C-alpha positions as CSV (number, residue, x, y, z in Angstrom):
1,X,-39.1,33.8,61.0
2,X,-35.7,34.1,58.7
3,X,-32.8,35.1,60.7
4,X,-29.5,35.6,58.5
5,X,-26.1,36.9,58.9
6,X,-25.2,40.2,56.0
7,X,-22.2,41.9,55.3
8,X,-22.0,46.1,53.8
9,X,-19.5,47.9,52.7
10,X,-18.7,51.0,54.2
11,X,-16.1,52.7,52.0
12,X,-13.1,50.8,51.6
13,X,-14.3,48.4,54.7
14,X,-17.4,46.2,55.0
15,X,-19.8,45.6,58.5
16,X,-22.1,42.8,59.5
17,X,-25.2,43.2,60.6
18,X,-28.8,40.7,61.7
19,X,-31.1,41.0,59.2
20,X,-34.3,38.9,60.6
21,X,-37.7,38.5,57.6
22,X,-40.5,37.6,58.7
23,X,-42.2,33.6,57.3
24,X,-44.0,34.5,54.1
25,X,-44.0,38.4,53.8
26,X,-43.5,39.5,50.1
27,X,-43.2,43.1,51.7
28,X,-42.9,44.5,54.8
29,X,-42.4,47.2,56.4
30,X,-39.2,46.9,58.6
31,X,-36.8,48.2,61.3
32,X,-33.5,49.4,60.9
33,X,-32.4,48.8,64.6
34,X,-28.9,51.0,65.6
35,X,-27.8,49.6,69.4
36,X,-26.2,51.1,71.7
37,X,-22.0,51.2,72.9
38,X,-21.1,47.6,72.7
39,X,-21.1,45.6,76.6
40,X,-24.9,46.3,77.1
41,X,-28.1,45.5,75.3
42,X,-27.7,44.6,71.0
43,X,-31.5,44.1,72.1
44,X,-31.9,41.0,69.5
45,X,-35.7,39.9,71.7
46,X,-36.7,42.9,70.4
47,X,-35.5,42.5,66.6
48,X,-37.5,39.2,67.2
49,X,-41.1,40.4,69.2
50,X,-40.6,42.9,65.5
51,X,-39.8,40.1,63.3
52,X,-42.9,38.2,65.0
53,X,-45.4,41.1,64.9
54,X,-44.0,41.0,60.9
55,X,-42.1,43.6,60.4
56,X,-38.2,42.9,58.8
57,X,-35.2,43.8,61.1
58,X,-31.9,45.4,60.2
59,X,-29.5,45.5,63.0
60,X,-25.9,46.2,61.4
61,X,-22.8,46.6,63.9
62,X,-21.1,50.1,63.6
63,X,-17.5,49.7,62.9
64,X,-15.0,48.2,65.0
65,X,-17.8,46.6,66.9
66,X,-19.3,42.9,67.2
67,X,-17.5,41.5,64.1
68,X,-17.2,44.8,61.4
69,X,-14.2,46.3,60.3
70,X,-12.5,49.6,61.2
71,X,-12.1,51.3,64.4
72,X,-14.7,52.9,66.3
73,X,-15.5,56.7,65.7
74,X,-18.0,58.9,66.6
75,X,-18.5,60.8,63.4
76,X,-19.0,57.3,61.2
77,X,-21.3,56.3,63.7
78,X,-23.8,58.5,61.1
79,X,-22.4,57.6,58.3
80,X,-23.1,53.6,58.9
81,X,-25.8,54.0,59.9
82,X,-26.8,56.3,56.9
83,X,-25.5,53.4,54.2
84,X,-27.6,50.6,56.6
85,X,-30.9,52.2,55.9
86,X,-30.2,53.1,52.3
87,X,-29.0,49.4,52.2
88,X,-32.8,48.0,54.2
89,X,-35.0,50.7,51.7
90,X,-33.3,48.7,48.6
91,X,-33.7,44.6,50.4
92,X,-36.5,43.0,48.4
93,X,-39.2,42.1,51.3
94,X,-39.0,46.0,51.9
95,X,-42.0,48.4,51.4
96,X,-39.7,51.3,51.9
97,X,-42.2,53.7,52.8
98,X,-42.2,51.6,55.6
99,X,-39.7,51.9,57.2
100,X,-38.6,52.8,61.2
101,X,-35.6,53.4,63.1
102,X,-35.2,52.4,66.3
103,X,-32.6,53.5,68.2
104,X,-31.1,52.1,72.3
105,X,-28.9,54.6,74.2
106,X,-25.6,56.5,71.7
107,X,-28.4,54.4,68.6
108,X,-30.6,56.3,69.9
109,X,-29.2,60.1,69.6
110,X,-27.9,58.1,65.9
111,X,-31.5,57.5,65.0
112,X,-33.0,60.5,66.2
113,X,-29.9,62.4,64.0
114,X,-30.8,59.9,61.1
115,X,-34.2,61.0,60.8
116,X,-33.7,64.9,61.1
117,X,-32.3,63.8,58.1
118,X,-33.3,60.9,56.6
119,X,-36.9,60.8,55.8
120,X,-38.4,57.8,58.1
121,X,-41.9,56.5,59.3
122,X,-41.4,56.6,62.6
123,X,-38.9,56.9,65.3
124,X,-38.4,55.0,68.6
125,X,-35.3,56.0,70.4
126,X,-34.8,53.6,73.8
127,X,-33.0,56.2,76.5
128,X,-30.7,57.8,74.0
129,X,-27.7,59.1,74.9
130,X,-27.1,62.9,73.6
131,X,-23.0,63.9,74.5
132,X,-23.0,65.5,77.5
133,X,-19.8,68.4,78.4
134,X,-17.9,66.7,81.3
135,X,-19.7,63.8,82.0
136,X,-17.7,61.9,84.4
137,X,-20.1,59.0,84.3
138,X,-20.4,58.8,80.4
139,X,-15.7,58.4,80.9
140,X,-15.8,55.6,82.8
141,X,-18.9,54.0,81.2
142,X,-16.0,54.2,77.7
143,X,-13.2,52.4,80.3
144,X,-14.9,49.6,81.7
145,X,-17.8,48.9,78.2
146,X,-14.8,49.7,75.4
147,X,-12.8,46.4,75.8
148,X,-14.8,45.0,73.6
149,X,-15.0,47.4,71.0
150,X,-11.4,48.0,68.3
151,X,-11.0,51.6,69.4
152,X,-8.4,54.0,68.6
153,X,-7.7,55.4,72.4
154,X,-9.9,55.4,75.4
155,X,-8.7,59.1,75.1
156,X,-9.5,59.7,70.9
157,X,-13.1,58.9,71.4
158,X,-13.7,60.6,74.5
159,X,-12.2,63.4,72.7
160,X,-14.3,62.8,69.2
161,X,-17.6,62.6,72.7
162,X,-16.4,65.6,74.2
163,X,-16.6,67.5,69.9
164,X,-19.8,66.1,69.8
165,X,-20.8,67.5,72.8
166,X,-19.4,70.6,72.0
167,X,-21.2,70.8,68.3
168,X,-24.4,68.5,69.2
169,X,-27.4,71.0,68.8
170,X,-30.7,68.9,69.1
171,X,-32.8,72.0,69.5
172,X,-31.9,72.5,65.7
173,X,-32.3,68.6,64.3
174,X,-34.7,67.1,66.9
175,X,-37.9,69.4,65.4
176,X,-36.7,68.6,62.1
177,X,-38.0,64.6,62.4
178,X,-41.9,66.0,62.3
179,X,-44.3,64.8,61.0
180,X,-42.2,61.1,61.3
181,X,-44.6,60.0,65.0
182,X,-41.9,59.7,67.3
183,X,-42.0,57.8,70.4
184,X,-39.1,58.0,73.9
185,X,-39.4,54.9,75.8
186,X,-37.4,56.3,79.1
187,X,-36.0,54.7,82.5
188,X,-36.4,57.4,85.7
189,X,-33.7,55.1,87.6
190,X,-31.0,55.3,84.5
191,X,-27.9,56.3,85.9
192,X,-26.0,57.1,82.5
193,X,-28.9,58.9,80.3
194,X,-30.7,61.3,83.1
195,X,-34.5,60.9,82.8
196,X,-33.8,65.3,82.2
197,X,-31.9,65.5,79.2
198,X,-34.8,62.8,78.2
199,X,-37.9,65.0,78.8
200,X,-36.0,67.9,77.6
201,X,-36.0,66.0,73.9
202,X,-39.6,65.0,74.3
203,X,-40.1,69.0,74.8
204,X,-38.2,70.3,71.5
205,X,-40.0,67.6,68.9
206,X,-42.7,68.4,66.6
207,X,-46.2,66.2,66.8
208,X,-46.8,63.3,66.8
209,X,-45.1,62.3,69.6
210,X,-45.6,60.1,73.2
211,X,-42.9,59.2,75.7
212,X,-43.4,56.6,77.8
213,X,-41.3,55.9,81.6
214,X,-41.0,53.0,83.3
215,X,-40.2,53.5,86.8
216,X,-38.8,51.1,87.9
217,X,-36.3,50.4,85.0
218,X,-32.6,51.6,84.8
219,X,-30.1,51.7,81.5
220,X,-30.6,48.6,80.2
221,X,-34.4,47.8,81.0
222,X,-33.9,44.6,82.4
223,X,-36.4,45.1,85.8
224,X,-39.9,44.9,83.5
225,X,-38.6,43.4,79.8
226,X,-41.5,42.3,78.6
227,X,-43.3,45.3,78.9
228,X,-40.4,47.4,78.0
229,X,-40.5,45.2,74.2
230,X,-44.1,45.2,73.8
231,X,-44.4,49.1,74.5
232,X,-41.5,49.6,71.7
233,X,-42.9,46.5,69.4
234,X,-46.1,47.2,69.8
235,X,-46.2,51.0,69.2
236,X,-43.9,50.9,65.9
237,X,-46.0,48.2,65.0
238,X,-49.0,50.7,65.1
239,X,-47.4,53.5,64.0
240,X,-45.9,51.5,60.4
241,X,-48.8,49.7,60.4
242,X,-50.9,54.0,59.2
243,X,-48.5,54.9,57.1
244,X,-49.7,55.9,54.1
245,X,-47.5,58.0,51.4
246,X,-48.6,61.2,52.0
247,X,-47.3,61.3,55.4
248,X,-43.8,60.0,55.0
249,X,-41.7,62.8,54.0
250,X,-41.0,63.1,50.1
251,X,-37.8,61.2,50.0
252,X,-34.4,62.8,47.7
253,X,-33.3,60.7,44.7
254,X,-32.5,57.3,45.0
255,X,-29.0,56.7,46.2
256,X,-26.9,53.9,44.7
257,X,-27.6,50.4,46.4
258,X,-24.7,50.0,49.0
259,X,-22.7,47.0,48.0
260,X,-23.7,43.9,50.3
261,X,-22.9,39.8,50.6
262,X,-26.1,38.1,52.8
263,X,-23.5,35.7,54.2
264,X,-26.5,33.1,54.3
265,X,-29.0,32.1,58.1
266,X,-32.1,30.6,58.5
267,X,-34.7,29.5,60.8
C-alpha cells in the first residue's frame, strides 16, 4: 500500500488530501471518500481497508479543513467534491468506470448530491447529515467542533446551513442516483442524524439500494468498528467488482484535469 499526500487547485486556492494506492495494481477500482465536519472521524481505517482490498482511495480535505486553503463554506463542499472526483478519474492507476463515492455525515450528504449529478459506479452514505431546519443540536455541534476549522464565523456558517436546509430537496436528487447502487449505513443510537431521516432517504432512492442498521452505534460508529468497516468495504468491493461499462451512466465530455501536486509518501 502506498499513501501519498496530494494538493490540488480549486480556483485560486489549494486543497490537500491523501491518496491510497494498492501495491502492484495497474488499473484499480477507486473510492472518493468525503469526510464529515472536522472534529469527528476522518475514517482513515476505512480507507486503509479499502486499499487492502485492492481499491485506490482519495480522501480530499474540504476547504478550511485540516490544512486545505480557504474558508469553510457549505456551498464550497460541492465544488471541492466535484473537482476531487474529476482528479481521481484522471489518476493513471484508476479505472474511471469503476469509481465509487463514500461519504460520512456531512460528507454523506455531499456524496448523495454529487452522485445525482455526476456518473459514479456506486455510492455509500454513512449517517448522511442532510441539513435540517432549526436543528438546535446541529448548531451546538458546530460550536463545539468548529474550533479546528477556518470559519468565517459560526453565525455565517449557520446562516449557510439554514439556507441549505430550506433549499435542499432530497426527493428531487436522491431518486436520480439510480441506476448506481446505493448503500446507507446508520446507527440507531445516533443523536445527530436521526435514523428516521436516513430511512426517508432510503425510501426515496431507486433500485438497487440497501440499508444496514447498527442497533448500538452512535454517530461516530465506535461500538463495533470492525463490523462497520467490514460492511462498508465489503459492499463497495462487491459493487465495484461487478460494475460493467453498460451499468454506469454515460459521462459528459471529459473536463480538463485539475492542477495538482503529488507531495510524495511511502508504504
